[in-house]
N, C-alpha and C positions, 0 to 999 in steps of 0.2 A: 344828624339833622343839618341841613345846609341853611345858613343864615346869610344876611346881606354882608356881615363882617367876613365870613369865611369865603364868600364869593370874591370880595375885594382883595382878601389876602392871597387867594389863588391867582387872581388876575395880575398881581404885582410882578412876578417873574416875566410874564409875557409883555407887560407894560414896559419894564426895564429893557427887555430885548428889543421891542419895537423902537423905543427911543434911541437905543444904541445903534440900530440899523439906520435910522434916519440920520444920526450923527455921522455914520460912515459914508452914507450917500452924499451928505453935504460936504464932507471933507474931500471925498474923491471926485466929485463932479462939480465943485463950486466954481466961482468966476475965475479963480487963478488957473484953472485947467483949460479954459475955453481956448484962448489963443494957443570806472575803476572798481574798488571794493568798498565795503561800508566804511572802513577807516579812511579811504581816499576821499570820500564825500565829506566826512567830518573834518579832515585836515584842511580841506579847501575853504572852510568857512570859519576857521578859528585862528586867523593870524593875529588878531588882537581883539580885546573884549568889546562888550556892547556899550560901555560907559567910560567916563574919564577922558583925558586928553588923548587924541590920536596922534600917532606919528605922521609925518608928512605923507600924503598920498603919493603913490608912484606915478610917474609920468606915463600916460598911455600914448601910443603912436598916433599922430594925426592921420586922417583918412588919406589913402593913397590917391594918386591921380585917377586911378581907375574905379575908385569907389562910387557907388551910385548916390547921387544927390537929387532930391525931388524939389522942384520949385515951389510946390504947394503943400509940402509936408516937411517942415524944417527939421523935425526931430527923427526923421527916417535915417536909420543907419544899420550897418552890419554888426551883428553881435560876435562875429568871428575875428580871428587874428590874435587872440590872447594866448599866452603860454600858460600851461598848467603846472601844478606842483611836481608832476612826474616828468616834465620835459616835453610833453606833447603840446600841440597847437590846436585851437578851436578852428575848424574849417571856415573859410569865408565863402560867401555866395550861397549859403544854405538857409540861414535864418536871419531875418531882419526885424528890428523893433521900430515903432513909429508912433507919431501922433495921428490924429484922425485923418482919414483918407477920402473925405467927402468932396474935396475941391480940387482933385488932381487934374492937371492940364493934360492935353493930348500928348505932349512931350513926356510927362511923367508916366502916363499909361504905356507909352512905347518903351520906356526904360524898364518898367516892370515886366513887360512881355519879353524883352531881350534877356532879362535876368532869369527867365523860366519860372516866374512866380506861378504857383499852382494852388496855394492855400492861403486864405486870409482869416485870421482868428480875431474876433472883435470882443474886447474885454468890457465894453461899455454897457450901461443900463438901457432899459427899454426906451425911455424918453430921449436919451442921447442918440440912440440909433435912429429913432423916428425923425428927429430934428435935423440930423446930419448923416443921412445914409451913405455908406461907402460907395465910392466910384472906383471900380477895379476893372482890369481887362476882362473881356469876354472869355469864358471858360475857366476862370479861377473859382475854386470852391470857397464858399463863404460859410464860416462857422461862428456861432456865438458862444462865448464863455464868460457870461456876465458875473463879475466879481461880487456884486451886491444882489444877486438874484434871490427871490424868495420861493422859487419853484420847488425847492426841496425843504421848505419850512424855514422858520426863523429860530435858529439854535446856535448856542455858543459853547465853547469848551470851558470857559471860566465865567464865574458870576460877574454879570455885566458891570455893576457898580464898582467892583474891585478893579477891573481893567480900566474903566473910565477914570476912577480916582487916581490910580497910579499914573496913567497917561497925563493927566493934568499936572500932577506934582512933578513928574520927570520933565515935562515940557518947561515948566517954570524954572526948575533947577538948571536945566541945560540951556536956558535962554533961547528957546525955539523962536524962529521968526514967524511961525504960524501955528497957533495952538491947535487949530482944526486938523492940520496934517499930523501933528504929534498924537492926536487921538486916532485918526484914520488908519495909520500904519499898524499899530498893534491889533486893531480889529480886523485887518486883513488876515491875521494869523488866528485870531480868536473866533471869527465867524465861520461856521461850518459851510455855508454857501460859497465862501471864497475857496475853501479846500476843493470843492467840486470843480470850480472854475479853473484853478491852477492845475489840477490833475488833468482836466480835459485839454488844457493848452499843451501841457507837456506830452500827453499821449498823442495829440494830433501831430505835433512836431515829429515825434518818433515814428509815427505811422505814415507820414507823407513821403512815399517812396519815389515819386516821379517828378520832383521839382523843389523849388524853394518855398519857404513859409514866411509870412509877415504876421505879426501880432501887434495890437495897438489898443490904446484907450483914447482919451481926448487930446491930452497934451503929450502923451508918450513918455511920462516921467514917473508916475506914482504906481498905478496898477501895473503898467508896463515895466516900470523900474523894479518892483518887487518880483514880478515874474521873471525878469532877466536875472535878478540875483539868485533866485532858486535854480534856474537853468545852469548858470555858470558855476554855481556851487556843485551841482551834480557832476559837471564836467571836470571839476578839480581846479578851477581858476582861483588863485589866492584871494582872500577877502579884501585886501588892500586894493587889488586891481578892480575887483567888483565895485568897491566904493568909488574909485576914480571914474569908472564907467557910469555909475549912477550920477555922480556930480557933473559929468559932461553935458547933461541936459541944460545946465546954465549956459554953456557955450553955444549949443545948437539952437536954443530958444532965444539967445541974445539978451539974457537978463541974469542978474546975479542972485536972484531970490527964487528962481524956479524950483529948486530943490535945496534942502538943507541936510547935511549928513546925519544930524541927530534924528531925523525922521526914519531913515533906513536903520540906524541903530536901535530905534524903538521897536521896529519889527523883529530884529535879531533878538533883542532882550526878551520879547514875548515868546519867541521860539524857545529860548533858554529856559524860561520859567515853566512853560507847559510841557516841553519835550526833552530838555537837557541838551539839545543840539540839533543841527540841521538834518543829520542822518535820520533820526527818529521822526522828526517833523515830516520829512519827505515820505518816509515809509508808512508811518502810522497816522499822521495828521492828514496828508494829502491822499494817502492810500495808494501810492505809486508802487507797483510791483517790480521785482528784480528784473524781469524780462524787459520792461519799458526802460528802466535805468540803463540796462546793458545796450539796448537798441539806440538810445540817445548817444551813448559814448561811442559806440561802433560807427554811427552815422556822422558824428560831428567832431571826432578827434582824429588827428593825424600825427 
């Protein structure tokens, strides 16, 4: 027999999930955003742990004189140029990360055309895309990979209050500069809709055989930052270098609080709890197959 009590009890998991999704959306789209082998993958993400004091981050080379800079997208940059743990280098001119592309100038568009940009992957949600639609060169393929989409339902890998409570505690212990971000990052790992989005992003990069790819969110630092961390981990870039690349958003956006390393660590920590490491996360969480992993490495490593 179904009673009002049992209906309320059954509704709680969905209510928790919906509340968590709202928290993720708020964290990832809030005001601060507006302006090799299996063992290779694992080693690329485990240079140091997810908590405790970090060693000094390695220096990453400044952009070359030939690097593309966009006037109206300050956080646009090449993800290439980094050395991997096995001595190879991530190709430049193939994949770019960015903040929103809605206000690009004619000069910016000309630069993207010259760079042979053929694919634009948008990680933003429906309202962001409607308010600030991308302005990209004619002929560029536009693809959506919404990190907080509910198209595939609202589901999580871990009991929502557990993830939320741990994120609040960890944020307080680590002295986070923004508790909302400390919540949002673990949920990018916990939310199944995010798995679909990041799998679609990586698959799109692997399958784009006729030019360069750009992917972006609003500020190009959180959804884009975690997507970049996943990609560079697959390619075998050391975790310290990935962290330095993540923190470079502070420089590109011209503020010292755009990102905090504890937020990225919170995502890694959630990966460790749910999957034991990045290799299993990529293969089982995101559902990326070996063929796509091999294609990314063959395409982007020299």
